[in-house]
PDB file of N, CA, C and O in Angstrom:
ATOM      1  N   UNK A   1       1.039  -0.929  -0.051  1.00  0.00           N
ATOM      2  CA  UNK A   1      -0.168  -0.109   0.331  1.00  0.00           C
ATOM      3  C   UNK A   1       0.568   0.692  -0.116  1.00  0.00           C
ATOM      4  O   UNK A   1       1.734   0.313  -0.005  1.00  0.00           O
ATOM      5  N   UNK A   2       0.391   2.316  -0.910  1.00  0.00           N
ATOM      6  CA  UNK A   2       1.594   3.044  -0.807  1.00  0.00           C
ATOM      7  C   UNK A   2       1.002   4.498  -0.266  1.00  0.00           C
ATOM      8  O   UNK A   2      -0.166   4.656  -0.620  1.00  0.00           O
ATOM      9  N   UNK A   3       1.481   5.463   0.419  1.00  0.00           N
ATOM     10  CA  UNK A   3       1.778   6.110   1.724  1.00  0.00           C
ATOM     11  C   UNK A   3       0.802   7.261   0.976  1.00  0.00           C
ATOM     12  O   UNK A   3       0.650   7.414  -0.236  1.00  0.00           O
ATOM     13  N   UNK A   4       0.371   7.795   1.747  1.00  0.00           N
ATOM     14  CA  UNK A   4      -0.181   8.977   1.116  1.00  0.00           C
ATOM     15  C   UNK A   4       0.199   9.997   2.293  1.00  0.00           C
ATOM     16  O   UNK A   4       0.157   9.551   3.440  1.00  0.00           O
ATOM     17  N   UNK A   5       0.609  11.483   2.070  1.00  0.00           N
ATOM     18  CA  UNK A   5       0.923  12.729   2.840  1.00  0.00           C
ATOM     19  C   UNK A   5      -0.300  12.884   3.030  1.00  0.00           C
ATOM     20  O   UNK A   5      -1.224  12.696   2.237  1.00  0.00           O
ATOM     21  N   UNK A   6      -0.343  13.507   4.932  1.00  0.00           N
ATOM     22  CA  UNK A   6      -1.675  14.505   4.669  1.00  0.00           C
ATOM     23  C   UNK A   6      -1.925  15.588   4.015  1.00  0.00           C
ATOM     24  O   UNK A   6      -0.966  16.318   3.763  1.00  0.00           O
ATOM     25  N   UNK A   7      -3.178  15.954   3.598  1.00  0.00           N
ATOM     26  CA  UNK A   7      -3.618  17.444   2.965  1.00  0.00           C
ATOM     27  C   UNK A   7      -4.034  17.974   3.874  1.00  0.00           C
ATOM     28  O   UNK A   7      -5.259  18.096   3.903  1.00  0.00           O
ATOM     29  N   UNK A   8      -3.427  18.395   4.744  1.00  0.00           N
ATOM     30  CA  UNK A   8      -3.589  19.509   6.454  1.00  0.00           C
ATOM     31  C   UNK A   8      -4.715  20.468   5.568  1.00  0.00           C
ATOM     32  O   UNK A   8      -4.345  21.204   4.653  1.00  0.00           O
ATOM     33  N   UNK A   9      -6.622  20.288   6.137  1.00  0.00           N
ATOM     34  CA  UNK A   9      -7.043  22.058   6.053  1.00  0.00           C
ATOM     35  C   UNK A   9      -7.608  22.467   7.485  1.00  0.00           C
ATOM     36  O   UNK A   9      -7.301  21.964   8.566  1.00  0.00           O
ATOM     37  N   UNK A  10      -8.531  23.526   7.228  1.00  0.00           N
ATOM     38  CA  UNK A  10      -9.136  23.970   8.159  1.00  0.00           C
ATOM     39  C   UNK A  10     -10.966  24.699   7.998  1.00  0.00           C
ATOM     40  O   UNK A  10     -11.056  25.717   7.312  1.00  0.00           O
ATOM     41  N   UNK A  11     -11.678  24.392   8.344  1.00  0.00           N
ATOM     42  CA  UNK A  11     -12.874  24.881   8.576  1.00  0.00           C
ATOM     43  C   UNK A  11     -12.720  26.156   7.676  1.00  0.00           C
ATOM     44  O   UNK A  11     -11.607  26.673   7.582  1.00  0.00           O
ATOM     45  N   UNK A  12     -14.402  26.973   6.640  1.00  0.00           N
ATOM     46  CA  UNK A  12     -13.502  27.639   6.563  1.00  0.00           C
ATOM     47  C   UNK A  12     -15.076  28.563   7.122  1.00  0.00           C
ATOM     48  O   UNK A  12     -15.680  29.532   6.662  1.00  0.00           O
ATOM     49  N   UNK A  13     -15.332  27.467   8.585  1.00  0.00           N
ATOM     50  CA  UNK A  13     -16.669  28.868   9.226  1.00  0.00           C
ATOM     51  C   UNK A  13     -15.591  29.358  10.685  1.00  0.00           C
ATOM     52  O   UNK A  13     -16.362  29.863  11.501  1.00  0.00           O
ATOM     53  N   UNK A  14     -14.336  29.373  11.175  1.00  0.00           N
ATOM     54  CA  UNK A  14     -13.815  29.201  11.611  1.00  0.00           C
ATOM     55  C   UNK A  14     -11.994  29.669  11.342  1.00  0.00           C
ATOM     56  O   UNK A  14     -11.161  29.186  10.575  1.00  0.00           O
ATOM     57  N   UNK A  15     -11.882  30.991  12.521  1.00  0.00           N
ATOM     58  CA  UNK A  15     -10.542  30.933  11.814  1.00  0.00           C
ATOM     59  C   UNK A  15      -9.132  29.905  11.875  1.00  0.00           C
ATOM     60  O   UNK A  15      -9.125  28.684  12.031  1.00  0.00           O
ATOM     61  N   UNK A  16      -8.275  30.579  11.745  1.00  0.00           N
ATOM     62  CA  UNK A  16      -7.682  29.116  11.476  1.00  0.00           C
ATOM     63  C   UNK A  16      -6.637  29.030  12.994  1.00  0.00           C
ATOM     64  O   UNK A  16      -6.022  27.978  13.170  1.00  0.00           O
ATOM     65  N   UNK A  17      -6.502  30.059  13.935  1.00  0.00           N
ATOM     66  CA  UNK A  17      -6.221  29.540  15.659  1.00  0.00           C
ATOM     67  C   UNK A  17      -7.047  28.853  16.293  1.00  0.00           C
ATOM     68  O   UNK A  17      -6.393  27.991  16.881  1.00  0.00           O
ATOM     69  N   UNK A  18      -8.510  28.698  16.594  1.00  0.00           N
ATOM     70  CA  UNK A  18      -9.384  28.524  17.237  1.00  0.00           C
ATOM     71  C   UNK A  18      -9.765  26.761  15.971  1.00  0.00           C
ATOM     72  O   UNK A  18     -10.833  26.710  15.360  1.00  0.00           O
ATOM     73  N   UNK A  19      -9.262  26.202  15.910  1.00  0.00           N
ATOM     74  CA  UNK A  19      -9.972  25.358  14.692  1.00  0.00           C
ATOM     75  C   UNK A  19      -8.753  23.718  15.567  1.00  0.00           C
ATOM     76  O   UNK A  19      -7.849  23.393  16.337  1.00  0.00           O
ATOM     77  N   UNK A  20      -9.668  23.355  14.693  1.00  0.00           N
ATOM     78  CA  UNK A  20      -8.945  21.955  14.135  1.00  0.00           C
ATOM     79  C   UNK A  20      -8.037  21.555  12.730  1.00  0.00           C
ATOM     80  O   UNK A  20      -7.776  22.389  11.863  1.00  0.00           O
ATOM     81  N   UNK A  21      -7.768  20.654  12.697  1.00  0.00           N
ATOM     82  CA  UNK A  21      -7.382  20.589  10.857  1.00  0.00           C
ATOM     83  C   UNK A  21      -8.170  19.547  10.393  1.00  0.00           C
ATOM     84  O   UNK A  21      -8.755  18.947  11.295  1.00  0.00           O
ATOM     85  N   UNK A  22      -8.368  19.143   9.262  1.00  0.00           N
ATOM     86  CA  UNK A  22      -8.634  17.496   8.616  1.00  0.00           C
ATOM     87  C   UNK A  22      -7.751  17.689   7.602  1.00  0.00           C
ATOM     88  O   UNK A  22      -7.182  18.554   6.936  1.00  0.00           O
ATOM     89  N   UNK A  23      -7.939  15.921   7.846  1.00  0.00           N
ATOM     90  CA  UNK A  23      -6.729  15.978   6.486  1.00  0.00           C
ATOM     91  C   UNK A  23      -7.412  14.253   5.832  1.00  0.00           C
ATOM     92  O   UNK A  23      -6.947  13.134   6.047  1.00  0.00           O
ATOM     93  N   UNK A  24      -8.299  14.541   5.238  1.00  0.00           N
ATOM     94  CA  UNK A  24      -9.702  13.298   4.635  1.00  0.00           C
ATOM     95  C   UNK A  24      -9.209  12.438   2.652  1.00  0.00           C
ATOM     96  O   UNK A  24      -9.899  11.727   1.922  1.00  0.00           O
ATOM     97  N   UNK A  25      -7.855  12.955   2.474  1.00  0.00           N
ATOM     98  CA  UNK A  25      -7.617  12.472   1.234  1.00  0.00           C
ATOM     99  C   UNK A  25      -6.449  10.935   1.166  1.00  0.00           C
ATOM    100  O   UNK A  25      -5.692  10.572   0.265  1.00  0.00           O
ATOM    101  N   UNK A  26      -6.743  10.323   2.529  1.00  0.00           N
ATOM    102  CA  UNK A  26      -6.457   9.369   2.422  1.00  0.00           C
ATOM    103  C   UNK A  26      -8.044   8.208   2.223  1.00  0.00           C
ATOM    104  O   UNK A  26      -8.871   8.188   3.134  1.00  0.00           O
ATOM    105  N   UNK A  27      -8.239   7.347   0.952  1.00  0.00           N
ATOM    106  CA  UNK A  27      -8.960   6.346   0.699  1.00  0.00           C
ATOM    107  C   UNK A  27      -9.562   5.415   2.435  1.00  0.00           C
ATOM    108  O   UNK A  27     -10.692   4.929   2.485  1.00  0.00           O
ATOM    109  N   UNK A  28      -8.599   5.339   3.643  1.00  0.00           N
ATOM    110  CA  UNK A  28      -8.949   3.969   4.902  1.00  0.00           C
ATOM    111  C   UNK A  28      -9.377   5.358   5.987  1.00  0.00           C
ATOM    112  O   UNK A  28     -10.250   5.606   6.818  1.00  0.00           O
ATOM    113  N   UNK A  29      -8.302   5.972   5.455  1.00  0.00           N
ATOM    114  CA  UNK A  29      -9.053   7.341   7.786  1.00  0.00           C
ATOM    115  C   UNK A  29      -9.363   8.965   7.074  1.00  0.00           C
ATOM    116  O   UNK A  29      -9.390   9.192   5.865  1.00  0.00           O
ATOM    117  N   UNK A  30      -9.461   9.427   7.577  1.00  0.00           N
ATOM    118  CA  UNK A  30     -10.098  11.146   7.754  1.00  0.00           C
ATOM    119  C   UNK A  30      -8.580  11.031   9.658  1.00  0.00           C
ATOM    120  O   UNK A  30      -8.660  10.276  10.627  1.00  0.00           O
ATOM    121  N   UNK A  31      -8.020  11.603   9.498  1.00  0.00           N
ATOM    122  CA  UNK A  31      -6.834  12.624  10.372  1.00  0.00           C
ATOM    123  C   UNK A  31      -7.389  14.003  11.211  1.00  0.00           C
ATOM    124  O   UNK A  31      -7.769  15.128  10.886  1.00  0.00           O
ATOM    125  N   UNK A  32      -7.266  13.485  12.084  1.00  0.00           N
ATOM    126  CA  UNK A  32      -7.776  15.085  12.400  1.00  0.00           C
ATOM    127  C   UNK A  32      -6.815  15.719  13.235  1.00  0.00           C
ATOM    128  O   UNK A  32      -6.643  14.940  14.172  1.00  0.00           O
ATOM    129  N   UNK A  33      -6.131  16.677  13.381  1.00  0.00           N
ATOM    130  CA  UNK A  33      -6.016  16.704  14.747  1.00  0.00           C
ATOM    131  C   UNK A  33      -5.443  19.090  15.221  1.00  0.00           C
ATOM    132  O   UNK A  33      -5.187  19.998  14.430  1.00  0.00           O
ATOM    133  N   UNK A  34      -5.502  19.083  16.684  1.00  0.00           N
ATOM    134  CA  UNK A  34      -6.106  20.594  17.085  1.00  0.00           C
ATOM    135  C   UNK A  34      -4.705  21.330  16.702  1.00  0.00           C
ATOM    136  O   UNK A  34      -3.610  20.832  16.964  1.00  0.00           O
ATOM    137  N   UNK A  35      -4.886  22.597  16.038  1.00  0.00           N
ATOM    138  CA  UNK A  35      -4.315  23.251  15.285  1.00  0.00           C
ATOM    139  C   UNK A  35      -3.377  24.396  15.725  1.00  0.00           C
ATOM    140  O   UNK A  35      -2.645  25.238  15.205  1.00  0.00           O
ATOM    141  N   UNK A  36      -3.910  23.859  17.363  1.00  0.00           N
ATOM    142  CA  UNK A  36      -2.885  24.738  18.644  1.00  0.00           C
ATOM    143  C   UNK A  36      -2.042  23.534  18.913  1.00  0.00           C
ATOM    144  O   UNK A  36      -0.863  23.890  18.922  1.00  0.00           O
ATOM    145  N   UNK A  37      -2.168  22.245  19.136  1.00  0.00           N
ATOM    146  CA  UNK A  37      -1.306  21.867  19.503  1.00  0.00           C
ATOM    147  C   UNK A  37      -0.769  20.397  18.314  1.00  0.00           C
ATOM    148  O   UNK A  37      -1.153  19.250  18.542  1.00  0.00           O
ATOM    149  N   UNK A  38      -0.113  20.649  17.440  1.00  0.00           N
ATOM    150  CA  UNK A  38      -0.005  19.774  15.928  1.00  0.00           C
ATOM    151  C   UNK A  38       0.129  18.826  17.011  1.00  0.00           C
ATOM    152  O   UNK A  38      -0.810  18.110  17.357  1.00  0.00           O
ATOM    153  N   UNK A  39       1.405  18.797  17.623  1.00  0.00           N
ATOM    154  CA  UNK A  39       2.219  17.975  18.250  1.00  0.00           C
ATOM    155  C   UNK A  39       2.186  16.559  19.328  1.00  0.00           C
ATOM    156  O   UNK A  39       2.962  15.749  19.835  1.00  0.00           O
ATOM    157  N   UNK A  40       0.445  16.958  19.267  1.00  0.00           N
ATOM    158  CA  UNK A  40       0.707  16.525  20.534  1.00  0.00           C
ATOM    159  C   UNK A  40      -0.164  15.102  19.892  1.00  0.00           C
ATOM    160  O   UNK A  40      -0.645  14.410  20.790  1.00  0.00           O
ATOM    161  N   UNK A  41      -0.328  14.775  18.965  1.00  0.00           N
ATOM    162  CA  UNK A  41      -1.034  14.179  18.799  1.00  0.00           C
ATOM    163  C   UNK A  41      -2.835  13.880  16.981  1.00  0.00           C
ATOM    164  O   UNK A  41      -3.534  14.774  16.505  1.00  0.00           O
ATOM    165  N   UNK A  42      -2.843  12.825  16.732  1.00  0.00           N
ATOM    166  CA  UNK A  42      -3.476  12.565  15.463  1.00  0.00           C
ATOM    167  C   UNK A  42      -4.730  11.645  15.745  1.00  0.00           C
ATOM    168  O   UNK A  42      -4.541  10.466  16.047  1.00  0.00           O
ATOM    169  N   UNK A  43      -5.880  12.112  15.662  1.00  0.00           N
ATOM    170  CA  UNK A  43      -7.049  11.393  15.680  1.00  0.00           C
ATOM    171  C   UNK A  43      -7.362  10.655  14.474  1.00  0.00           C
ATOM    172  O   UNK A  43      -7.376  11.602  13.688  1.00  0.00           O
ATOM    173  N   UNK A  44      -7.679   9.425  13.625  1.00  0.00           N
ATOM    174  CA  UNK A  44      -8.162   8.930  12.296  1.00  0.00           C
ATOM    175  C   UNK A  44      -8.860   7.850  13.111  1.00  0.00           C
ATOM    176  O   UNK A  44      -8.716   7.030  14.018  1.00  0.00           O
ATOM    177  N   UNK A  45     -10.103   8.601  11.805  1.00  0.00           N
ATOM    178  CA  UNK A  45     -11.331   7.995  11.671  1.00  0.00           C
ATOM    179  C   UNK A  45     -11.959   7.014  10.569  1.00  0.00           C
ATOM    180  O   UNK A  45     -11.866   7.272   9.369  1.00  0.00           O
ATOM    181  N   UNK A  46     -12.424   6.192  10.923  1.00  0.00           N
ATOM    182  CA  UNK A  46     -12.565   5.621   9.141  1.00  0.00           C
ATOM    183  C   UNK A  46     -13.666   7.202   8.785  1.00  0.00           C
ATOM    184  O   UNK A  46     -14.006   8.177   9.455  1.00  0.00           O
ATOM    185  N   UNK A  47     -13.925   6.701   7.300  1.00  0.00           N
ATOM    186  CA  UNK A  47     -13.860   7.906   6.656  1.00  0.00           C
ATOM    187  C   UNK A  47     -16.026   7.725   7.260  1.00  0.00           C
ATOM    188  O   UNK A  47     -16.676   8.640   7.765  1.00  0.00           O
ATOM    189  N   UNK A  48     -16.602   6.161   6.914  1.00  0.00           N
ATOM    190  CA  UNK A  48     -17.953   6.338   7.172  1.00  0.00           C
ATOM    191  C   UNK A  48     -17.933   6.824   8.901  1.00  0.00           C
ATOM    192  O   UNK A  48     -18.991   6.198   8.969  1.00  0.00           O
ATOM    193  N   UNK A  49     -17.821   7.102   9.661  1.00  0.00           N
ATOM    194  CA  UNK A  49     -17.726   7.931  10.844  1.00  0.00           C
ATOM    195  C   UNK A  49     -17.596   8.859  11.136  1.00  0.00           C
ATOM    196  O   UNK A  49     -17.899   9.238  12.267  1.00  0.00           O
ATOM    197  N   UNK A  50     -17.030   9.701  10.127  1.00  0.00           N
ATOM    198  CA  UNK A  50     -16.514  11.153  10.219  1.00  0.00           C
ATOM    199  C   UNK A  50     -17.307  11.496   9.480  1.00  0.00           C
ATOM    200  O   UNK A  50     -17.361  12.725   9.498  1.00  0.00           O
ATOM    201  N   UNK A  51     -18.103  10.999   8.690  1.00  0.00           N
ATOM    202  CA  UNK A  51     -19.569  11.250   7.489  1.00  0.00           C
ATOM    203  C   UNK A  51     -20.256  11.109   8.000  1.00  0.00           C
ATOM    204  O   UNK A  51     -21.202  11.467   7.299  1.00  0.00           O
ATOM    205  N   UNK A  52     -20.880  10.568   9.513  1.00  0.00           N
ATOM    206  CA  UNK A  52     -21.915  10.656  10.556  1.00  0.00           C
ATOM    207  C   UNK A  52     -21.484  11.833  11.327  1.00  0.00           C
ATOM    208  O   UNK A  52     -22.127  12.863  11.523  1.00  0.00           O
ATOM    209  N   UNK A  53     -20.356  11.545  11.718  1.00  0.00           N
ATOM    210  CA  UNK A  53     -19.751  12.991  12.747  1.00  0.00           C
ATOM    211  C   UNK A  53     -20.140  14.085  12.287  1.00  0.00           C
ATOM    212  O   UNK A  53     -20.850  14.728  13.061  1.00  0.00           O
ATOM    213  N   UNK A  54     -19.771  14.897  10.519  1.00  0.00           N
ATOM    214  CA  UNK A  54     -20.045  15.985   9.924  1.00  0.00           C
ATOM    215  C   UNK A  54     -21.830  16.101   9.835  1.00  0.00           C
ATOM    216  O   UNK A  54     -22.489  17.138   9.911  1.00  0.00           O
ATOM    217  N   UNK A  55     -22.322  14.744   9.659  1.00  0.00           N
ATOM    218  CA  UNK A  55     -24.025  15.156   9.306  1.00  0.00           C
ATOM    219  C   UNK A  55     -24.870  15.623  10.888  1.00  0.00           C
ATOM    220  O   UNK A  55     -25.835  16.386  10.923  1.00  0.00           O
ATOM    221  N   UNK A  56     -24.010  14.720  12.563  1.00  0.00           N
ATOM    222  CA  UNK A  56     -24.569  15.356  13.369  1.00  0.00           C
ATOM    223  C   UNK A  56     -24.116  16.387  13.921  1.00  0.00           C
ATOM    224  O   UNK A  56     -24.858  16.892  14.764  1.00  0.00           O
ATOM    225  N   UNK A  57     -22.997  16.947  13.702  1.00  0.00           N
ATOM    226  CA  UNK A  57     -23.045  17.994  13.891  1.00  0.00           C
ATOM    227  C   UNK A  57     -23.499  19.206  12.702  1.00  0.00           C
ATOM    228  O   UNK A  57     -23.597  20.304  13.248  1.00  0.00           O
ATOM    229  N   UNK A  58     -23.757  19.241  11.397  1.00  0.00           N
ATOM    230  CA  UNK A  58     -24.204  20.161  11.301  1.00  0.00           C
ATOM    231  C   UNK A  58     -25.498  20.161  11.609  1.00  0.00           C
ATOM    232  O   UNK A  58     -26.110  21.209  11.406  1.00  0.00           O
ATOM    233  N   UNK A  59     -26.119  19.164  12.088  1.00  0.00           N
ATOM    234  CA  UNK A  59     -28.200  19.860  12.794  1.00  0.00           C
ATOM    235  C   UNK A  59     -27.585  20.069  13.863  1.00  0.00           C
ATOM    236  O   UNK A  59     -27.766  21.261  14.108  1.00  0.00           O
ATOM    237  N   UNK A  60     -27.188  19.782  14.365  1.00  0.00           N
ATOM    238  CA  UNK A  60     -26.799  20.857  15.859  1.00  0.00           C
ATOM    239  C   UNK A  60     -26.044  22.425  15.638  1.00  0.00           C
ATOM    240  O   UNK A  60     -25.789  23.130  16.614  1.00  0.00           O
TER     241      UNK A  60
END
């Protein structure tokens, strides 16, 4: 399997200093990290779980 370099991006709804970054360009996982503490680690979830979270967040 070829390794994919994360393509980190932030939400267009918040400032870059108050947000999380998301990399969803890998087929098997979506990665999330804190913009202010990038070195503290990455949360990786399956794309279906991320899609469910985003749908839930849009409702709230």
